The first five atom37 places (N, CA, C, CB, O) and aatype in JSON, in Angstrom:
{
  "aatype": [12, 14, 5, 7, 19, 0, 0, 8, 19, 6, 6, 0, 6, 14, 14, 8, 6, 14, 6, 0, 0, 16, 4, 14, 19, 0, 17, 4, 14, 9, 4, 9, 0, 19, 7, 0, 19, 5, 14, 19, 0, 14, 6, 10, 9, 6, 8, 10, 10, 11, 0, 7, 16, 6, 12, 13, 10, 0, 13, 1, 15, 9, 19, 6, 5, 1, 7, 3, 3, 10, 16, 7, 1, 1, 0, 0, 6, 14, 19, 1, 10, 6, 11, 9, 3, 9, 7],
  "atom_mask": [
    [1, 1, 1, 1, 1],
    [1, 1, 1, 1, 1],
    [1, 1, 1, 1, 1],
    [1, 1, 1, 0, 1],
    [1, 1, 1, 1, 1],
    [1, 1, 1, 1, 1],
    [1, 1, 1, 1, 1],
    [1, 1, 1, 1, 1],
    [1, 1, 1, 1, 1],
    [1, 1, 1, 1, 1],
    [1, 1, 1, 1, 1],
    [1, 1, 1, 1, 1],
    [1, 1, 1, 1, 1],
    [1, 1, 1, 1, 1],
    [1, 1, 1, 1, 1],
    [1, 1, 1, 1, 1],
    [1, 1, 1, 1, 1],
    [1, 1, 1, 1, 1],
    [1, 1, 1, 1, 1],
    [1, 1, 1, 1, 1],
    [1, 1, 1, 1, 1],
    [1, 1, 1, 1, 1],
    [1, 1, 1, 1, 1],
    [1, 1, 1, 1, 1],
    [1, 1, 1, 1, 1],
    [1, 1, 1, 1, 1],
    [1, 1, 1, 1, 1],
    [1, 1, 1, 1, 1],
    [1, 1, 1, 1, 1],
    [1, 1, 1, 1, 1],
    [1, 1, 1, 1, 1],
    [1, 1, 1, 1, 1],
    [1, 1, 1, 1, 1],
    [1, 1, 1, 1, 1],
    [1, 1, 1, 0, 1],
    [1, 1, 1, 1, 1],
    [1, 1, 1, 1, 1],
    [1, 1, 1, 1, 1],
    [1, 1, 1, 1, 1],
    [1, 1, 1, 1, 1],
    [1, 1, 1, 1, 1],
    [1, 1, 1, 1, 1],
    [1, 1, 1, 1, 1],
    [1, 1, 1, 1, 1],
    [1, 1, 1, 1, 1],
    [1, 1, 1, 1, 1],
    [1, 1, 1, 1, 1],
    [1, 1, 1, 1, 1],
    [1, 1, 1, 1, 1],
    [1, 1, 1, 1, 1],
    [1, 1, 1, 1, 1],
    [1, 1, 1, 0, 1],
    [1, 1, 1, 1, 1],
    [1, 1, 1, 1, 1],
    [1, 1, 1, 1, 1],
    [1, 1, 1, 1, 1],
    [1, 1, 1, 1, 1],
    [1, 1, 1, 1, 1],
    [1, 1, 1, 1, 1],
    [1, 1, 1, 1, 1],
    [1, 1, 1, 1, 1],
    [1, 1, 1, 1, 1],
    [1, 1, 1, 1, 1],
    [1, 1, 1, 1, 1],
    [1, 1, 1, 1, 1],
    [1, 1, 1, 1, 1],
    [1, 1, 1, 0, 1],
    [1, 1, 1, 1, 1],
    [1, 1, 1, 1, 1],
    [1, 1, 1, 1, 1],
    [1, 1, 1, 1, 1],
    [1, 1, 1, 0, 1],
    [1, 1, 1, 1, 1],
    [1, 1, 1, 1, 1],
    [1, 1, 1, 1, 1],
    [1, 1, 1, 1, 1],
    [1, 1, 1, 1, 1],
    [1, 1, 1, 1, 1],
    [1, 1, 1, 1, 1],
    [1, 1, 1, 1, 1],
    [1, 1, 1, 1, 1],
    [1, 1, 1, 1, 1],
    [1, 1, 1, 1, 1],
    [1, 1, 1, 1, 1],
    [1, 1, 1, 1, 1],
    [1, 1, 1, 1, 1],
    [1, 1, 1, 0, 1]
  ],
  "atom_positions": [
    [[-65.35, -4.55, 13.94], [-64.82, -4.1, 12.67], [-65.73, -4.57, 11.54], [-63.39, -4.62, 12.46], [-66.26, -5.67, 11.6]],
    [[-65.91, -3.75, 10.52], [-66.67, -4.2, 9.36], [-65.9, -5.3, 8.65], [-66.95, -3.02, 8.4], [-64.68, -5.38, 8.74]],
    [[-66.64, -6.16, 7.93], [-66.01, -7.32, 7.28], [-64.95, -6.91, 6.26], [-67.07, -8.17, 6.61], [-63.92, -7.56, 6.16]],
    [[-65.17, -5.89, 5.52], [-64.22, -5.46, 4.5], [-62.89, -5.04, 5.1], [0.0, 0.0, 0.0], [-61.84, -5.32, 4.53]],
    [[-62.93, -4.36, 6.25], [-61.71, -3.9, 6.89], [-60.93, -5.09, 7.45], [-62.02, -2.89, 8.01], [-59.71, -5.16, 7.31]],
    [[-61.64, -6.05, 8.09], [-60.97, -7.22, 8.65], [-60.32, -8.04, 7.56], [-61.97, -8.09, 9.44], [-59.2, -8.53, 7.73]],
    [[-60.99, -8.2, 6.45], [-60.41, -8.97, 5.34], [-59.19, -8.27, 4.79], [-61.45, -9.18, 4.22], [-58.21, -8.92, 4.42]],
    [[-59.23, -6.94, 4.73], [-58.1, -6.19, 4.2], [-56.89, -6.3, 5.14], [-58.49, -4.71, 4.01], [-55.76, -6.4, 4.68]],
    [[-57.14, -6.28, 6.45], [-56.05, -6.39, 7.42], [-55.4, -7.76, 7.33], [-56.56, -6.12, 8.84], [-54.18, -7.86, 7.39]],
    [[-56.19, -8.81, 7.18], [-55.64, -10.16, 7.1], [-54.85, -10.38, 5.83], [-56.76, -11.17, 7.19], [-53.91, -11.18, 5.82]],
    [[-55.2, -9.7, 4.75], [-54.51, -9.88, 3.48], [-53.21, -9.1, 3.39], [-55.42, -9.48, 2.36], [-52.44, -9.3, 2.45]],
    [[-52.96, -8.22, 4.34], [-51.73, -7.43, 4.28], [-50.52, -8.36, 4.34], [-51.68, -6.4, 5.45], [-50.47, -9.29, 5.15]],
    [[-49.57, -8.12, 3.48], [-48.37, -8.96, 3.41], [-47.4, -8.58, 4.52], [-47.69, -8.83, 2.03], [-47.25, -7.39, 4.83]],
    [[-46.75, -9.55, 5.11], [-45.72, -9.22, 6.1], [-44.54, -8.57, 5.39], [-45.26, -10.49, 6.9], [-44.29, -8.85, 4.22]],
    [[-43.82, -7.71, 6.09], [-42.66, -7.08, 5.43], [-41.65, -8.14, 5.05], [-42.0, -6.02, 6.36], [-41.33, -9.03, 5.84]],
    [[-41.15, -8.06, 3.84], [-40.19, -9.08, 3.41], [-38.77, -8.56, 3.55], [-40.46, -9.49, 1.95], [-38.5, -7.36, 3.49]],
    [[-37.88, -9.51, 3.74], [-36.47, -9.19, 3.94], [-35.86, -8.78, 2.61], [-35.72, -10.4, 4.54], [-36.3, -9.24, 1.55]],
    [[-34.86, -7.91, 2.65], [-34.21, -7.51, 1.39], [-33.55, -8.7, 0.72], [-33.17, -6.4, 1.65], [-32.95, -9.55, 1.37]],
    [[-33.69, -8.74, -0.58], [-33.09, -9.84, -1.34], [-31.61, -9.58, -1.57], [-33.82, -10.03, -2.7], [-31.18, -8.43, -1.65]],
    [[-30.86, -10.64, -1.66], [-29.43, -10.5, -1.93], [-29.24, -10.01, -3.36], [-28.69, -11.84, -1.7], [-29.91, -10.47, -4.28]],
    [[-28.33, -9.09, -3.53], [-28.05, -8.56, -4.86], [-27.34, -9.63, -5.68], [-27.2, -7.26, -4.78], [-26.47, -10.34, -5.17]],
    [[-27.7, -9.73, -6.92], [-27.04, -10.69, -7.8], [-26.38, -9.94, -8.94], [-28.05, -11.73, -8.35], [-26.87, -8.92, -9.41]],
    [[-25.26, -10.47, -9.36], [-24.49, -9.85, -10.44], [-24.88, -10.51, -11.77], [-22.96, -9.99, -10.18], [-25.01, -11.73, -11.83]],
    [[-25.07, -9.73, -12.82], [-25.42, -10.32, -14.11], [-24.26, -11.05, -14.78], [-25.94, -9.24, -15.03], [-24.46, -11.8, -15.74]],
    [[-23.04, -10.83, -14.29], [-21.87, -11.49, -14.85], [-21.68, -12.82, -14.13], [-20.59, -10.58, -14.72], [-21.68, -12.87, -12.9]],
    [[-21.51, -13.89, -14.88], [-21.47, -15.24, -14.29], [-20.31, -15.42, -13.31], [-21.36, -16.27, -15.39], [-20.54, -15.92, -12.2]],
    [[-19.12, -15.05, -13.66], [-17.96, -15.28, -12.8], [-17.28, -13.96, -12.45], [-16.97, -16.23, -13.48], [-16.07, -13.82, -12.63]],
    [[-18.05, -13.01, -11.97], [-17.51, -11.7, -11.59], [-16.61, -11.86, -10.36], [-18.66, -10.69, -11.31], [-17.1, -12.27, -9.3]],
    [[-15.32, -11.55, -10.46], [-14.43, -11.76, -9.32], [-14.77, -10.87, -8.12], [-13.0, -11.5, -9.73], [-14.55, -11.27, -6.98]],
    [[-15.3, -9.7, -8.37], [-15.67, -8.81, -7.26], [-16.85, -9.4, -6.49], [-16.02, -7.41, -7.79], [-16.83, -9.43, -5.26]],
    [[-17.86, -9.86, -7.19], [-19.03, -10.43, -6.52], [-18.69, -11.73, -5.8], [-20.15, -10.68, -7.53], [-19.23, -12.01, -4.73]],
    [[-17.8, -12.52, -6.37], [-17.37, -13.75, -5.71], [-16.64, -13.42, -4.42], [-16.46, -14.59, -6.65], [-16.87, -14.06, -3.39]],
    [[-15.77, -12.42, -4.46], [-15.03, -12.03, -3.26], [-15.96, -11.47, -2.19], [-13.96, -11.0, -3.61], [-15.82, -11.81, -1.01]],
    [[-16.9, -10.62, -2.59], [-17.85, -10.06, -1.62], [-18.7, -11.16, -1.01], [-18.74, -9.0, -2.3], [-18.94, -11.15, 0.19]],
    [[-19.16, -12.1, -1.82], [-19.95, -13.2, -1.31], [-19.17, -14.1, -0.37], [0.0, 0.0, 0.0], [-19.74, -14.67, 0.57]],
    [[-17.88, -14.22, -0.6], [-17.06, -15.09, 0.24], [-16.78, -14.47, 1.6], [-15.75, -15.4, -0.45], [-16.67, -15.18, 2.6]],
    [[-16.67, -13.14, 1.66], [-16.31, -12.5, 2.93], [-17.51, -11.96, 3.71], [-15.36, -11.37, 2.68], [-17.32, -11.43, 4.81]],
    [[-18.72, -12.08, 3.2], [-19.89, -11.58, 3.92], [-20.04, -12.19, 5.31], [-21.13, -11.83, 3.12], [-20.29, -11.45, 6.25]],
    [[-19.89, -13.51, 5.48], [-20.07, -14.07, 6.83], [-18.85, -13.91, 7.73], [-20.41, -15.53, 6.71], [-18.87, -14.37, 8.87]],
    [[-17.78, -13.28, 7.26], [-16.53, -13.17, 8.0], [-16.58, -11.96, 8.94], [-15.33, -13.06, 7.03], [-17.33, -11.01, 8.7]],
    [[-15.79, -12.0, 9.98], [-15.73, -10.92, 10.96], [-15.23, -9.62, 10.31], [-14.81, -11.31, 12.12], [-14.38, -9.66, 9.43]],
    [[-15.75, -8.48, 10.75], [-15.33, -7.18, 10.19], [-13.84, -6.9, 10.38], [-16.13, -6.07, 10.83], [-13.24, -6.22, 9.55]],
    [[-13.24, -7.41, 11.45], [-11.81, -7.17, 11.68], [-10.98, -7.82, 10.57], [-11.39, -7.71, 13.06], [-9.98, -7.25, 10.13]],
    [[-11.39, -8.99, 10.15], [-10.67, -9.68, 9.08], [-10.8, -8.92, 7.77], [-11.2, -11.12, 8.93], [-9.82, -8.78, 7.03]],
    [[-11.98, -8.43, 7.48], [-12.19, -7.67, 6.25], [-11.33, -6.42, 6.25], [-13.68, -7.3, 6.08], [-10.72, -6.08, 5.24]],
    [[-11.27, -5.73, 7.4], [-10.45, -4.52, 7.5], [-8.98, -4.86, 7.26], [-10.62, -3.86, 8.88], [-8.28, -4.13, 6.56]],
    [[-8.51, -5.96, 7.84], [-7.12, -6.39, 7.65], [-6.84, -6.7, 6.18], [-6.82, -7.62, 8.53], [-5.8, -6.31, 5.65]],
    [[-7.75, -7.41, 5.54], [-7.57, -7.75, 4.13], [-7.56, -6.5, 3.24], [-8.66, -8.7, 3.67], [-6.79, -6.42, 2.29]],
    [[-8.41, -5.54, 3.56], [-8.44, -4.3, 2.78], [-7.13, -3.53, 2.92], [-9.61, -3.42, 3.22], [-6.61, -2.99, 1.94]],
    [[-6.59, -3.49, 4.14], [-5.31, -2.8, 4.34], [-4.18, -3.52, 3.59], [-4.97, -2.73, 5.85], [-3.34, -2.87, 2.97]],
    [[-4.19, -4.85, 3.65], [-3.16, -5.62, 2.94], [-3.28, -5.41, 1.43], [-3.27, -7.12, 3.28], [-2.27, -5.27, 0.74]],
    [[-4.51, -5.39, 0.92], [-4.72, -5.15, -0.51], [-4.26, -3.77, -0.93], [0.0, 0.0, 0.0], [-3.69, -3.6, -2.01]],
    [[-4.5, -2.78, -0.07], [-4.04, -1.41, -0.37], [-2.53, -1.38, -0.46], [-4.54, -0.42, 0.7], [-1.98, -0.77, -1.38]],
    [[-1.86, -2.01, 0.48], [-0.39, -2.05, 0.45], [0.13, -2.75, -0.8], [0.15, -2.75, 1.7], [1.12, -2.33, -1.39]],
    [[-0.55, -3.83, -1.21], [-0.14, -4.55, -2.4], [-0.26, -3.66, -3.64], [-0.99, -5.83, -2.57], [0.65, -3.62, -4.48]],
    [[-1.38, -2.95, -3.76], [-1.55, -2.09, -4.92], [-0.58, -0.91, -4.91], [-2.98, -1.59, -4.98], [-0.15, -0.46, -5.98]],
    [[-0.24, -0.41, -3.74], [0.77, 0.65, -3.67], [2.13, 0.13, -4.12], [0.86, 1.22, -2.25], [2.89, 0.84, -4.78]],
    [[2.45, -1.11, -3.77], [3.7, -1.71, -4.22], [3.7, -1.88, -5.73], [3.93, -3.07, -3.53], [4.7, -1.58, -6.39]],
    [[2.59, -2.36, -6.29], [2.5, -2.49, -7.76], [2.64, -1.13, -8.43], [1.16, -3.13, -8.16], [3.29, -1.01, -9.47]],
    [[2.04, -0.13, -7.83], [2.11, 1.22, -8.41], [3.55, 1.71, -8.47], [1.24, 2.22, -7.59], [3.99, 2.27, -9.47]],
    [[4.3, 1.49, -7.38], [5.69, 1.95, -7.37], [6.53, 1.19, -8.39], [6.3, 1.79, -5.97], [7.44, 1.76, -9.0]],
    [[6.22, -0.1, -8.6], [6.94, -0.88, -9.61], [6.65, -0.34, -11.0], [6.56, -2.37, -9.53], [7.56, -0.17, -11.81]],
    [[5.38, -0.06, -11.27], [5.01, 0.46, -12.59], [5.61, 1.84, -12.82], [3.48, 0.53, -12.73], [6.1, 2.13, -13.92]],
    [[5.6, 2.7, -11.82], [6.2, 4.03, -11.95], [7.7, 3.94, -12.2], [5.92, 4.87, -10.7], [8.24, 4.67, -13.03]],
    [[8.37, 3.04, -11.48], [9.81, 2.87, -11.66], [10.11, 2.37, -13.07], [10.37, 1.9, -10.62], [11.04, 2.85, -13.71]],
    [[9.32, 1.42, -13.53], [9.53, 0.89, -14.89], [9.28, 1.98, -15.93], [8.6, -0.32, -15.15], [10.0, 2.08, -16.92]],
    [[8.26, 2.8, -15.69], [8.0, 3.9, -16.61], [9.14, 4.9, -16.65], [0.0, 0.0, 0.0], [9.5, 5.4, -17.72]],
    [[9.73, 5.19, -15.47], [10.88, 6.09, -15.43], [12.08, 5.48, -16.15], [11.26, 6.41, -13.98], [12.82, 6.2, -16.82]],
    [[12.26, 4.17, -16.03], [13.37, 3.5, -16.74], [13.18, 3.58, -18.25], [13.48, 2.03, -16.3], [14.15, 3.79, -18.99]],
    [[11.95, 3.42, -18.71], [11.7, 3.44, -20.15], [11.83, 4.84, -20.74], [10.33, 2.9, -20.44], [12.27, 4.98, -21.89]],
    [[11.46, 5.86, -20.0], [11.53, 7.23, -20.52], [12.89, 7.86, -20.3], [10.47, 8.09, -19.89], [13.17, 8.93, -20.83]],
    [[13.75, 7.2, -19.51], [15.08, 7.74, -19.27], [15.12, 8.71, -18.1], [0.0, 0.0, 0.0], [16.19, 9.25, -17.8]],
    [[14.0, 8.94, -17.44], [13.99, 9.83, -16.28], [14.44, 9.07, -15.05], [12.58, 10.44, -16.06], [14.14, 7.89, -14.9]],
    [[15.12, 9.72, -14.2], [15.54, 9.13, -12.93], [14.98, 10.0, -11.8], [17.1, 9.02, -12.84], [14.71, 11.19, -11.97]],
    [[14.81, 9.38, -10.67], [14.34, 10.11, -9.5], [15.4, 11.13, -9.09], [14.02, 9.14, -8.33], [16.59, 10.89, -9.25]],
    [[14.96, 12.28, -8.56], [15.88, 13.34, -8.17], [16.78, 12.89, -7.01], [15.09, 14.6, -7.77], [17.94, 13.29, -6.94]],
    [[16.26, 12.1, -6.13], [17.05, 11.61, -5.01], [17.27, 10.11, -5.14], [16.35, 11.94, -3.67], [16.46, 9.42, -5.76]],
    [[18.35, 9.6, -4.57], [18.62, 8.16, -4.69], [17.55, 7.34, -3.98], [20.0, 7.82, -4.12], [16.91, 7.78, -3.03]],
    [[17.38, 6.13, -4.49], [16.41, 5.22, -3.91], [16.98, 4.64, -2.63], [16.04, 4.09, -4.91], [18.12, 4.18, -2.6]],
    [[16.18, 4.66, -1.58], [16.61, 4.14, -0.3], [15.74, 2.93, 0.04], [16.53, 5.23, 0.83], [14.52, 3.04, 0.14]],
    [[16.38, 1.78, 0.2], [15.65, 0.57, 0.54], [15.7, 0.35, 2.04], [16.23, -0.64, -0.21], [16.69, 0.66, 2.7]],
    [[14.61, -0.2, 2.56], [14.54, -0.47, 3.98], [14.02, -1.89, 4.17], [13.62, 0.57, 4.71], [13.03, -2.29, 3.56]],
    [[14.71, -2.66, 5.02], [14.28, -4.03, 5.28], [13.19, -4.0, 6.36], [15.49, -4.93, 5.72], [13.35, -3.37, 7.41]],
    [[12.08, -4.69, 6.07], [10.95, -4.76, 6.99], [10.74, -6.21, 7.34], [9.66, -4.13, 6.38], [10.49, -7.03, 6.46]],
    [[10.83, -6.54, 8.64], [10.58, -7.9, 9.09], [9.07, -8.13, 9.17], [11.25, -8.17, 10.47], [8.34, -7.34, 9.77]],
    [[8.63, -9.21, 8.57], [7.22, -9.59, 8.64], [7.12, -10.83, 9.5], [6.62, -9.83, 7.21], [7.72, -11.86, 9.2]],
    [[6.36, -10.71, 10.54], [6.13, -11.91, 11.36], [6.67, -11.85, 12.7], [0.0, 0.0, 0.0], [6.53, -12.81, 13.47]]
  ]
}
């Protein structure tokens, strides 16, 4: 090999690993949560996401019910409660 080619091959940088993304906000709750669950098993993350979805659906129904109470509207059908055993 000519000297110029050998020197160029030796100077080639090894591929570098992707850098971790950083958030410009100091105490961003989303970035803190993502950073905390990165080393955790995917099954746990899936379970937490499902639980979070259920929690937000419950909050949504509470807000909708409160909005109906404030506007004077009532649901067309009576509210039916169901007991769910957890555990």
